[in-house]
N, C-alpha and C positions, 0 to 999 in steps of 0.2 A: 476376563471375558475372552473367549477364543477369537482370534483374528483381529483383536483390537489394535495391536501394534501395526498390522498391515493397513487397517482402515486409517489410523492416525497418519501413517507414512504417506498413504495415498492422498489424503486431504492436504497435508503439508506440501506435498509435491505439486499438487494442482495450484495451491495458493502461491507457491514459489514461481511456477510457470506464468501465472497471471501477472504477478508482480514484475517479472522480467519483461513480459510483453508490454505492459504499461510503461515501464522504464524506457524501453526502446522507442515507443511512440513519443514520450516526453522528450527524449534526447533528439529525435528527428525534428520535432516541432520547434524546439528552442535553439537548435543549432544555427549558427550564423545570424543570430538576432542581436540587436543593439542593447541588450540588457544581460545581466548576470542571472543565471538560474541554477538551481541545485535540486536534485532529486533525493529525497530522504524517506524511504519506506519505513514504516513502523508497524509492528504487530503488537498490540497491547490489549489488555482485558477491557471489557466494556466500561468498567469502573475507572480505569486509568485514562481514558480518552480525553476528558477535559483538562487534566493536568498536562498531558503531552502536548495537546493543541496550544495551550497557553504558553508553555515553555518554548515551543518552537516559534510561535507567532511573535513573541517578544523580540526575536532576532531578525525580523524581516519586514519589508515594506508590504509584501503581499503573501498570503498564505492560502494554498489551495489544498483541500482535503477531499478524499473520496470516501464513500460510504459503502461498505460491503453489506449487501442484503442477502442473508442466508437462504431465503426462500425464492430467490430469483431463478429464472429459467436460464440454464447455461446455453451457450451458443452451439 
């Protein structure tokens, strides 16, 4: 399909930028706090989400996950 590589690259670039922005906010909000925190971004297929969540949650006291809604209105 013509242009598909460009579209895929644009989408991945936007996702990377959003991930980096969220990571920066996370770092800012958890900096100098009396607890240990770690940012672990994952991009997995819809079918792999439960496996990844369970694997990561086993190693922590608290697990926070975001949900990307493809139909959301961007800022």
